[in-house]
Each structure stands twice: as C-alpha cells, then as structure tokens.
A tleap script that builds the chain and sets N, CA, C and O, in Angstrom:
source leaprc.protein.ff14SB
mol = sequence {
  NMET LYS SER MET VAL SER ARG ASP GLN LYS
  LYS LYS VAL VAL CYS PHE GLY ASN LYS ALA
  VAL GLU LYS ASP THR ARG GLU TYR PHE ILE
  ARG ARG GLU ASN ASN ASN ILE ALA VAL LYS
  LYS CYS ARG LYS LYS LEU GLU LYS LEU GLN
  LYS ILE ARG GLU GLU ARG MET ASN ARG LEU
  MET ASN GLU ASN HIE GLN LEU THR THR ILE
  VAL ASP ALA LEU SER LYS GLU LEU ASN VAL
  LEU LYS GLU VAL ILE ILE ASP MET ASN PRO
  ASN HIE GLU LEU PRO GLU ASP ILE SER LYS
  LEU PHE ALA GLN LEU GLU CLYS
}
set mol.1.N position { -82.055 71.996 -180.751 }
set mol.1.CA position { -81.716 72.813 -181.886 }
set mol.1.C position { -80.397 73.544 -181.600 }
set mol.1.O position { -80.294 74.289 -180.625 }
set mol.2.N position { -79.423 73.332 -182.431 }
set mol.2.CA position { -78.111 73.917 -182.261 }
set mol.2.C position { -78.072 75.321 -182.858 }
set mol.2.O position { -78.787 75.656 -183.803 }
set mol.3.N position { -77.194 76.123 -182.251 }
set mol.3.CA position { -77.054 77.485 -182.739 }
set mol.3.C position { -76.340 77.476 -184.080 }
set mol.3.O position { -75.417 76.692 -184.304 }
set mol.4.N position { -76.774 78.345 -184.954 }
set mol.4.CA position { -76.194 78.440 -186.291 }
set mol.4.C position { -74.934 79.319 -186.316 }
set mol.4.O position { -74.251 79.411 -187.336 }
set mol.5.N position { -74.642 79.954 -185.193 }
set mol.5.CA position { -73.511 80.860 -185.126 }
set mol.5.C position { -72.277 80.062 -184.731 }
set mol.5.O position { -72.285 79.351 -183.726 }
set mol.6.N position { -71.225 80.182 -185.517 }
set mol.6.CA position { -69.989 79.472 -185.194 }
set mol.6.C position { -69.214 80.243 -184.124 }
set mol.6.O position { -69.529 81.392 -183.813 }
set mol.7.N position { -68.207 79.592 -183.574 }
set mol.7.CA position { -67.405 80.227 -182.525 }
set mol.7.C position { -66.728 81.496 -183.024 }
set mol.7.O position { -66.592 82.458 -182.268 }
set mol.8.N position { -66.309 81.512 -184.257 }
set mol.8.CA position { -65.612 82.667 -184.811 }
set mol.8.C position { -66.528 83.877 -184.926 }
set mol.8.O position { -66.063 85.015 -184.879 }
set mol.9.N position { -67.813 83.640 -185.075 }
set mol.9.CA position { -68.747 84.738 -185.271 }
set mol.9.C position { -69.235 85.339 -183.952 }
set mol.9.O position { -69.824 86.420 -183.958 }
set mol.10.N position { -69.006 84.668 -182.829 }
set mol.10.CA position { -69.447 85.204 -181.542 }
set mol.10.C position { -68.595 86.419 -181.191 }
set mol.10.O position { -67.385 86.437 -181.412 }
set mol.11.N position { -69.254 87.430 -180.640 }
set mol.11.CA position { -68.554 88.661 -180.262 }
set mol.11.C position { -68.039 88.523 -178.840 }
set mol.11.O position { -68.741 88.051 -177.945 }
set mol.12.N position { -66.812 88.942 -178.658 }
set mol.12.CA position { -66.219 88.910 -177.330 }
set mol.12.C position { -66.643 90.169 -176.591 }
set mol.12.O position { -66.566 91.279 -177.118 }
set mol.13.N position { -67.089 89.970 -175.362 }
set mol.13.CA position { -67.576 91.082 -174.560 }
set mol.13.C position { -66.755 91.134 -173.280 }
set mol.13.O position { -66.467 90.108 -172.664 }
set mol.14.N position { -66.382 92.356 -172.892 }
set mol.14.CA position { -65.673 92.568 -171.644 }
set mol.14.C position { -66.464 93.573 -170.814 }
set mol.14.O position { -67.218 94.387 -171.347 }
set mol.15.N position { -66.279 93.499 -169.518 }
set mol.15.CA position { -67.027 94.382 -168.625 }
set mol.15.C position { -66.128 95.497 -168.103 }
set mol.15.O position { -64.988 95.263 -167.702 }
set mol.16.N position { -66.661 96.698 -168.117 }
set mol.16.CA position { -66.046 97.862 -167.493 }
set mol.16.C position { -67.030 98.342 -166.445 }
set mol.16.O position { -68.025 98.997 -166.756 }
set mol.17.N position { -66.736 98.005 -165.200 }
set mol.17.CA position { -67.698 98.332 -164.153 }
set mol.17.C position { -68.931 97.488 -164.351 }
set mol.17.O position { -68.868 96.259 -164.336 }
set mol.18.N position { -70.047 98.149 -164.536 }
set mol.18.CA position { -71.289 97.403 -164.745 }
set mol.18.C position { -71.739 97.448 -166.195 }
set mol.18.O position { -72.871 97.072 -166.498 }
set mol.19.N position { -70.883 97.896 -167.091 }
set mol.19.CA position { -71.246 97.985 -168.497 }
set mol.19.C position { -70.440 96.988 -169.321 }
set mol.19.O position { -69.217 96.907 -169.205 }
set mol.20.N position { -71.139 96.242 -170.144 }
set mol.20.CA position { -70.480 95.284 -171.034 }
set mol.20.C position { -70.177 95.984 -172.349 }
set mol.20.O position { -71.028 96.669 -172.915 }
set mol.21.N position { -68.946 95.800 -172.828 }
set mol.21.CA position { -68.508 96.451 -174.058 }
set mol.21.C position { -67.892 95.396 -174.962 }
set mol.21.O position { -67.126 94.539 -174.520 }
set mol.22.N position { -68.250 95.480 -176.255 }
set mol.22.CA position { -67.664 94.541 -177.207 }
set mol.22.C position { -66.196 94.862 -177.407 }
set mol.22.O position { -65.794 96.022 -177.492 }
set mol.23.N position { -65.413 93.808 -177.480 }
set mol.23.CA position { -63.983 93.968 -177.683 }
set mol.23.C position { -63.738 94.435 -179.112 }
set mol.23.O position { -64.545 94.194 -180.009 }
set mol.24.N position { -62.612 95.105 -179.303 }
set mol.24.CA position { -62.202 95.595 -180.626 }
set mol.24.C position { -63.157 96.640 -181.197 }
set mol.24.O position { -63.332 96.734 -182.412 }
set mol.25.N position { -63.775 97.423 -180.311 }
set mol.25.CA position { -64.593 98.539 -180.776 }
set mol.25.C position { -63.924 99.827 -180.324 }
set mol.25.O position { -63.023 99.806 -179.485 }
set mol.26.N position { -64.365 100.939 -180.878 }
set mol.26.CA position { -63.808 102.238 -180.504 }
set mol.26.C position { -64.039 102.492 -179.006 }
set mol.26.O position { -63.134 102.947 -178.307 }
set mol.27.N position { -65.235 102.201 -178.525 }
set mol.27.CA position { -65.551 102.418 -177.111 }
set mol.27.C position { -64.620 101.586 -176.219 }
set mol.27.O position { -64.157 102.065 -175.184 }
set mol.28.N position { -64.350 100.354 -176.621 }
set mol.28.CA position { -63.464 99.477 -175.868 }
set mol.28.C position { -62.067 100.102 -175.756 }
set mol.28.O position { -61.496 100.146 -174.666 }
set mol.29.N position { -61.524 100.577 -176.859 }
set mol.29.CA position { -60.179 101.135 -176.847 }
set mol.29.C position { -60.116 102.443 -176.055 }
set mol.29.O position { -59.116 102.719 -175.392 }
set mol.30.N position { -61.176 103.243 -176.123 }
set mol.30.CA position { -61.220 104.473 -175.322 }
set mol.30.C position { -61.229 104.125 -173.830 }
set mol.30.O position { -60.508 104.727 -173.034 }
set mol.31.N position { -62.050 103.157 -173.474 }
set mol.31.CA position { -62.112 102.746 -172.066 }
set mol.31.C position { -60.784 102.130 -171.602 }
set mol.31.O position { -60.354 102.376 -170.475 }
set mol.32.N position { -60.143 101.344 -172.448 }
set mol.32.CA position { -58.843 100.764 -172.097 }
set mol.32.C position { -57.808 101.874 -171.880 }
set mol.32.O position { -57.035 101.838 -170.923 }
set mol.33.N position { -57.807 102.855 -172.781 }
set mol.33.CA position { -56.852 103.963 -172.666 }
set mol.33.C position { -57.098 104.745 -171.365 }
set mol.33.O position { -56.154 105.077 -170.648 }
set mol.34.N position { -58.359 105.032 -171.072 }
set mol.34.CA position { -58.690 105.740 -169.828 }
set mol.34.C position { -58.275 104.926 -168.607 }
set mol.34.O position { -57.776 105.476 -167.625 }
set mol.35.N position { -58.483 103.620 -168.674 }
set mol.35.CA position { -58.085 102.758 -167.571 }
set mol.35.C position { -56.566 102.752 -167.403 }
set mol.35.O position { -56.060 102.812 -166.282 }
set mol.36.N position { -55.859 102.682 -168.501 }
set mol.36.CA position { -54.386 102.701 -168.447 }
set mol.36.C position { -53.887 104.003 -167.818 }
set mol.36.O position { -52.948 103.990 -167.022 }
set mol.37.N position { -54.510 105.117 -168.173 }
set mol.37.CA position { -54.131 106.414 -167.610 }
set mol.37.C position { -54.394 106.418 -166.101 }
set mol.37.O position { -53.561 106.869 -165.315 }
set mol.38.N position { -55.562 105.908 -165.713 }
set mol.38.CA position { -55.913 105.864 -164.286 }
set mol.38.C position { -54.944 104.977 -163.501 }
set mol.38.O position { -54.557 105.315 -162.382 }
set mol.39.N position { -54.557 103.856 -164.082 }
set mol.39.CA position { -53.614 102.946 -163.418 }
set mol.39.C position { -52.260 103.620 -163.244 }
set mol.39.O position { -51.656 103.517 -162.176 }
set mol.40.N position { -51.771 104.309 -164.278 }
set mol.40.CA position { -50.489 105.005 -164.176 }
set mol.40.C position { -50.544 106.084 -163.097 }
set mol.40.O position { -49.604 106.239 -162.318 }
set mol.41.N position { -51.644 106.825 -163.056 }
set mol.41.CA position { -51.815 107.876 -162.060 }
set mol.41.C position { -51.820 107.281 -160.649 }
set mol.41.O position { -51.178 107.812 -159.743 }
set mol.42.N position { -52.536 106.194 -160.477 }
set mol.42.CA position { -52.620 105.534 -159.173 }
set mol.42.C position { -51.250 105.029 -158.729 }
set mol.42.O position { -50.866 105.210 -157.574 }
set mol.43.N position { -50.522 104.405 -159.631 }
set mol.43.CA position { -49.194 103.879 -159.289 }
set mol.43.C position { -48.230 105.005 -158.941 }
set mol.43.O position { -47.427 104.884 -158.016 }
set mol.44.N position { -48.313 106.098 -159.687 }
set mol.44.CA position { -47.448 107.238 -159.416 }
set mol.44.C position { -47.754 107.821 -158.035 }
set mol.44.O position { -46.843 108.196 -157.298 }
set mol.45.N position { -49.037 107.894 -157.695 }
set mol.45.CA position { -49.441 108.401 -156.386 }
set mol.45.C position { -48.917 107.485 -155.276 }
set mol.45.O position { -48.419 107.965 -154.258 }
set mol.46.N position { -49.029 106.172 -155.472 }
set mol.46.CA position { -48.532 105.217 -154.476 }
set mol.46.C position { -47.018 105.314 -154.306 }
set mol.46.O position { -46.508 105.224 -153.189 }
set mol.47.N position { -46.302 105.498 -155.413 }
set mol.47.CA position { -44.845 105.650 -155.342 }
set mol.47.C position { -44.482 106.903 -154.552 }
set mol.47.O position { -43.554 106.891 -153.744 }
set mol.48.N position { -45.224 107.986 -154.794 }
set mol.48.CA position { -44.972 109.241 -154.088 }
set mol.48.C position { -45.223 109.067 -152.587 }
set mol.48.O position { -44.426 109.515 -151.764 }
set mol.49.N position { -46.328 108.418 -152.241 }
set mol.49.CA position { -46.632 108.173 -150.830 }
set mol.49.C position { -45.567 107.294 -150.174 }
set mol.49.O position { -45.174 107.531 -149.032 }
set mol.50.N position { -45.106 106.286 -150.899 }
set mol.50.CA position { -44.063 105.404 -150.374 }
set mol.50.C position { -42.771 106.182 -150.132 }
set mol.50.O position { -42.097 105.969 -149.124 }
set mol.51.N position { -42.429 107.074 -151.042 }
set mol.51.CA position { -41.226 107.882 -150.889 }
set mol.51.C position { -41.354 108.796 -149.671 }
set mol.51.O position { -40.396 108.955 -148.914 }
set mol.52.N position { -42.519 109.392 -149.478 }
set mol.52.CA position { -42.754 110.258 -148.320 }
set mol.52.C position { -42.616 109.453 -147.032 }
set mol.52.O position { -42.008 109.918 -146.068 }
set mol.53.N position { -43.179 108.249 -147.017 }
set mol.53.CA position { -43.087 107.396 -145.832 }
set mol.53.C position { -41.641 107.007 -145.526 }
set mol.53.O position { -41.223 107.003 -144.369 }
set mol.54.N position { -40.887 106.683 -146.569 }
set mol.54.CA position { -39.485 106.305 -146.366 }
set mol.54.C position { -38.671 107.481 -145.839 }
set mol.54.O position { -37.828 107.310 -144.958 }
set mol.55.N position { -38.924 108.684 -146.380 }
set mol.55.CA position { -38.211 109.867 -145.903 }
set mol.55.C position { -38.545 110.139 -144.437 }
set mol.55.O position { -37.661 110.468 -143.646 }
set mol.56.N position { -39.817 110.003 -144.078 }
set mol.56.CA position { -40.235 110.217 -142.692 }
set mol.56.C position { -39.587 109.176 -141.771 }
set mol.56.O position { -39.122 109.500 -140.678 }
set mol.57.N position { -39.565 107.930 -142.229 }
set mol.57.CA position { -38.959 106.867 -141.437 }
set mol.57.C position { -37.470 107.157 -141.210 }
set mol.57.O position { -36.965 106.970 -140.103 }
set mol.58.N position { -36.775 107.608 -142.241 }
set mol.58.CA position { -35.352 107.928 -142.109 }
set mol.58.C position { -35.137 109.084 -141.135 }
set mol.58.O position { -34.219 109.055 -140.315 }
set mol.59.N position { -36.005 110.118 -141.235 }
set mol.59.CA position { -35.898 111.240 -140.300 }
set mol.59.C position { -36.110 110.768 -138.862 }
set mol.59.O position { -35.364 111.153 -137.961 }
set mol.60.N position { -37.128 109.934 -138.652 }
set mol.60.CA position { -37.421 109.449 -137.306 }
set mol.60.C position { -36.306 108.551 -136.779 }
set mol.60.O position { -35.984 108.593 -135.592 }
set mol.61.N position { -35.717 107.744 -137.653 }
set mol.61.CA position { -34.599 106.888 -137.222 }
set mol.61.C position { -33.400 107.751 -136.810 }
set mol.61.O position { -32.739 107.471 -135.809 }
set mol.62.N position { -33.126 108.803 -137.592 }
set mol.62.CA position { -32.018 109.706 -137.238 }
set mol.62.C position { -32.302 110.421 -135.919 }
set mol.62.O position { -31.423 110.544 -135.066 }
set mol.63.N position { -33.542 110.890 -135.764 }
set mol.63.CA position { -33.912 111.556 -134.513 }
set mol.63.C position { -33.796 110.600 -133.333 }
set mol.63.O position { -33.321 110.980 -132.263 }
set mol.64.N position { -34.228 109.370 -133.529 }
set mol.64.CA position { -34.132 108.361 -132.472 }
set mol.64.C position { -32.667 108.114 -132.089 }
set mol.64.O position { -32.334 108.001 -130.910 }
set mol.65.N position { -31.810 108.033 -133.092 }
set mol.65.CA position { -30.379 107.817 -132.829 }
set mol.65.C position { -29.807 108.990 -132.028 }
set mol.65.O position { -29.065 108.785 -131.067 }
set mol.66.N position { -30.150 110.209 -132.421 }
set mol.66.CA position { -29.660 111.397 -131.711 }
set mol.66.C position { -30.159 111.413 -130.263 }
set mol.66.O position { -29.400 111.701 -129.338 }
set mol.67.N position { -31.443 111.101 -130.081 }
set mol.67.CA position { -32.008 111.096 -128.731 }
set mol.67.C position { -31.388 110.006 -127.871 }
set mol.67.O position { -31.154 110.210 -126.679 }
set mol.68.N position { -31.123 108.856 -128.467 }
set mol.68.CA position { -30.472 107.767 -127.732 }
set mol.68.C position { -29.076 108.188 -127.288 }
set mol.68.O position { -28.660 107.894 -126.168 }
set mol.69.N position { -28.360 108.872 -128.163 }
set mol.69.CA position { -27.024 109.366 -127.829 }
set mol.69.C position { -27.090 110.360 -126.678 }
set mol.69.O position { -26.258 110.322 -125.771 }
set mol.70.N position { -28.079 111.251 -126.712 }
set mol.70.CA position { -28.243 112.239 -125.639 }
set mol.70.C position { -28.575 111.545 -124.325 }
set mol.70.O position { -28.015 111.885 -123.283 }
set mol.71.N position { -29.476 110.580 -124.368 }
set mol.71.CA position { -29.851 109.848 -123.152 }
set mol.71.C position { -28.635 109.133 -122.566 }
set mol.71.O position { -28.417 109.154 -121.355 }
set mol.72.N position { -27.849 108.503 -123.430 }
set mol.72.CA position { -26.642 107.813 -122.941 }
set mol.72.C position { -25.675 108.791 -122.277 }
set mol.72.O position { -25.123 108.500 -121.216 }
set mol.73.N position { -25.472 109.947 -122.901 }
set mol.73.CA position { -24.553 110.941 -122.343 }
set mol.73.C position { -25.069 111.464 -121.005 }
set mol.73.O position { -24.300 111.620 -120.056 }
set mol.74.N position { -26.359 111.733 -120.932 }
set mol.74.CA position { -26.936 112.230 -119.677 }
set mol.74.C position { -26.882 111.168 -118.579 }
set mol.74.O position { -26.669 111.490 -117.410 }
set mol.75.N position { -27.072 109.914 -118.954 }
set mol.75.CA position { -26.976 108.832 -117.963 }
set mol.75.C position { -25.570 108.734 -117.405 }
set mol.75.O position { -25.386 108.551 -116.202 }
set mol.76.N position { -24.571 108.856 -118.277 }
set mol.76.CA position { -23.178 108.827 -117.810 }
set mol.76.C position { -22.899 110.010 -116.895 }
set mol.76.O position { -22.253 109.872 -115.857 }
set mol.77.N position { -23.398 111.181 -117.299 }
set mol.77.CA position { -23.189 112.368 -116.469 }
set mol.77.C position { -23.858 112.203 -115.102 }
set mol.77.O position { -23.292 112.591 -114.080 }
set mol.78.N position { -25.038 111.640 -115.086 }
set mol.78.CA position { -25.754 111.398 -113.832 }
set mol.78.C position { -24.968 110.449 -112.930 }
set mol.78.O position { -24.863 110.672 -111.724 }
set mol.79.N position { -24.417 109.394 -113.522 }
set mol.79.CA position { -23.618 108.453 -112.735 }
set mol.79.C position { -22.365 109.110 -112.164 }
set mol.79.O position { -21.970 108.825 -111.034 }
set mol.80.N position { -21.740 109.991 -112.948 }
set mol.80.CA position { -20.558 110.706 -112.456 }
set mol.80.C position { -20.948 111.601 -111.286 }
set mol.80.O position { -20.259 111.639 -110.266 }
set mol.81.N position { -22.057 112.320 -111.441 }
set mol.81.CA position { -22.505 113.195 -110.355 }
set mol.81.C position { -22.875 112.387 -109.108 }
set mol.81.O position { -22.628 112.814 -107.980 }
set mol.82.N position { -23.460 111.234 -109.329 }
set mol.82.CA position { -23.804 110.348 -108.210 }
set mol.82.C position { -22.530 109.929 -107.468 }
set mol.82.O position { -22.493 109.930 -106.238 }
set mol.83.N position { -21.510 109.578 -108.212 }
set mol.83.CA position { -20.228 109.189 -107.597 }
set mol.83.C position { -19.596 110.363 -106.857 }
set mol.83.O position { -19.014 110.185 -105.787 }
set mol.84.N position { -19.709 111.560 -107.426 }
set mol.84.CA position { -19.150 112.752 -106.765 }
set mol.84.C position { -19.853 112.980 -105.434 }
set mol.84.O position { -19.206 113.264 -104.426 }
set mol.85.N position { -21.178 112.856 -105.431 }
set mol.85.CA position { -21.942 113.044 -104.198 }
set mol.85.C position { -21.558 111.987 -103.166 }
set mol.85.O position { -21.394 112.301 -101.987 }
set mol.86.N position { -21.419 110.763 -103.595 }
set mol.86.CA position { -21.026 109.675 -102.680 }
set mol.86.C position { -19.637 109.955 -102.094 }
set mol.86.O position { -19.420 109.782 -100.895 }
set mol.87.N position { -18.691 110.391 -102.953 }
set mol.87.CA position { -17.332 110.676 -102.480 }
set mol.87.C position { -17.301 111.860 -101.513 }
set mol.87.O position { -16.468 111.891 -100.608 }
set mol.88.N position { -18.192 112.827 -101.692 }
set mol.88.CA position { -18.211 114.011 -100.833 }
set mol.88.C position { -18.862 113.725 -99.469 }
set mol.88.O position { -18.591 114.427 -98.495 }
set mol.89.N position { -19.694 112.728 -99.403 }
set mol.89.CA position { -20.389 112.386 -98.171 }
set mol.89.C position { -19.436 111.603 -97.257 }
set mol.89.O position { -18.762 110.679 -97.712 }
set mol.90.N position { -19.381 111.965 -95.993 }
set mol.90.CA position { -18.450 111.264 -95.079 }
set mol.90.C position { -18.764 109.770 -94.936 }
set mol.90.O position { -17.860 108.969 -94.697 }
set mol.91.N position { -20.032 109.395 -95.079 }
set mol.91.CA position { -20.402 107.979 -94.960 }
set mol.91.C position { -20.205 107.214 -96.276 }
set mol.91.O position { -20.398 105.999 -96.325 }
set mol.92.N position { -19.834 107.904 -97.302 }
set mol.92.CA position { -19.701 107.336 -98.646 }
set mol.92.C position { -20.991 106.649 -99.103 }
set mol.92.O position { -20.984 105.570 -99.696 }
set mol.93.N position { -22.082 107.323 -98.799 }
set mol.93.CA position { -23.399 106.873 -99.241 }
set mol.93.C position { -24.153 108.066 -99.799 }
set mol.93.O position { -23.825 109.221 -99.526 }
set mol.94.N position { -25.159 107.758 -100.578 }
set mol.94.CA position { -26.031 108.828 -101.060 }
set mol.94.C position { -26.965 109.250 -99.941 }
set mol.94.O position { -27.491 108.395 -99.229 }
set mol.95.N position { -27.184 110.548 -99.768 }
set mol.95.CA position { -28.187 110.992 -98.799 }
set mol.95.C position { -29.563 110.425 -99.174 }
set mol.95.O position { -29.841 110.150 -100.342 }
set mol.96.N position { -30.390 110.263 -98.183 }
set mol.96.CA position { -31.685 109.600 -98.385 }
set mol.96.C position { -32.550 110.319 -99.424 }
set mol.96.O position { -33.162 109.677 -100.277 }
set mol.97.N position { -32.598 111.656 -99.349 }
set mol.97.CA position { -33.446 112.393 -100.301 }
set mol.97.C position { -32.958 112.226 -101.743 }
set mol.97.O position { -33.766 112.146 -102.669 }
set mol.98.N position { -31.645 112.173 -101.928 }
set mol.98.CA position { -31.092 111.975 -103.276 }
set mol.98.C position { -31.310 110.535 -103.730 }
set mol.98.O position { -31.571 110.285 -104.907 }
set mol.99.N position { -31.203 109.595 -102.805 }
set mol.99.CA position { -31.481 108.187 -103.143 }
set mol.99.C position { -32.904 108.029 -103.644 }
set mol.99.O position { -33.156 107.283 -104.591 }
set mol.100.N position { -33.844 108.735 -103.006 }
set mol.100.CA position { -35.245 108.671 -103.449 }
set mol.100.C position { -35.407 109.241 -104.864 }
set mol.100.O position { -36.152 108.701 -105.682 }
set mol.101.N position { -34.698 110.341 -105.133 }
set mol.101.CA position { -34.751 110.930 -106.481 }
set mol.101.C position { -34.229 109.951 -107.536 }
set mol.101.O position { -34.826 109.795 -108.600 }
set mol.102.N position { -33.117 109.301 -107.229 }
set mol.102.CA position { -32.550 108.317 -108.166 }
set mol.102.C position { -33.525 107.147 -108.370 }
set mol.102.O position { -33.686 106.646 -109.483 }
set mol.103.N position { -34.167 106.724 -107.279 }
set mol.103.CA position { -35.126 105.635 -107.392 }
set mol.103.C position { -36.290 106.022 -108.304 }
set mol.103.O position { -36.776 105.204 -109.084 }
set mol.104.N position { -36.731 107.272 -108.197 }
set mol.104.CA position { -37.811 107.742 -109.086 }
set mol.104.C position { -37.359 107.805 -110.532 }
set mol.104.O position { -38.121 107.470 -111.440 }
set mol.105.N position { -36.121 108.234 -110.752 }
set mol.105.CA position { -35.592 108.331 -112.103 }
set mol.105.C position { -35.458 106.967 -112.776 }
set mol.105.O position { -35.652 106.830 -113.984 }
set mol.106.N position { -35.126 105.970 -111.971 }
set mol.106.CA position { -34.910 104.634 -112.517 }
set mol.106.C position { -36.198 103.915 -112.873 }
set mol.106.O position { -36.162 102.890 -113.554 }
set mol.107.N position { -37.329 104.428 -112.431 }
set mol.107.CA position { -38.611 103.790 -112.742 }
set mol.107.C position { -38.983 103.976 -114.139 }
set mol.107.O position { -40.035 103.501 -114.566 }
savepdb mol mol.pdb
quit
C-alpha cells in the first residue's frame, strides 16, 4: 500500500540538538537566529584569542632577540677578558682555576 502523501506535502524537519523542528516555522527561525548569534559570538571570541596569542608571540620574539643580543655581547666581552688574562700571564696560558671556570661555562 503506497502512501497517499505526495513529496510536496511532506514536512521538512531539521534537528537542533536532540529536538526535531519543522522547517519554515516560527520556532525554526528563532532557533536559527539564536544559533547565528552564538556562532558570531564564538567566532569573535576565537579572533580575540588569536590576536592575544599573536601579540604574546611577538613580545616573546622581541624578548628573545634582545636576550640573544645580550648573550652575544657578553660572550664577546668574556672572550676579550680571556685574551687579556692570557696576555697578562707570563706563560700566555689561562691559569688552571680560570680554565675550569671557562669549561663549566661552556657546558
């Protein structure tokens, strides 16, 4: 026995969570509007979080660059001081205790 209802007469149903709602009804449009608002809010929140992350990343990259510059300058200064100590020593070598300190620093 075939159904007497034609395809045009069947009601379209969509699901919102666990509730089925007929399409083109007031409830459907209210739920769609609420969903659209929630989606916009969620996207705006994600954009804000992404912006915060990018700003933090930029700050950390700048800090890293500054620290790298400081480390390079201190390394050069250390090498100059090492050369001064070597030049001041009659044997033109680093004293043993200072050599040990340099070895620890290089680790």
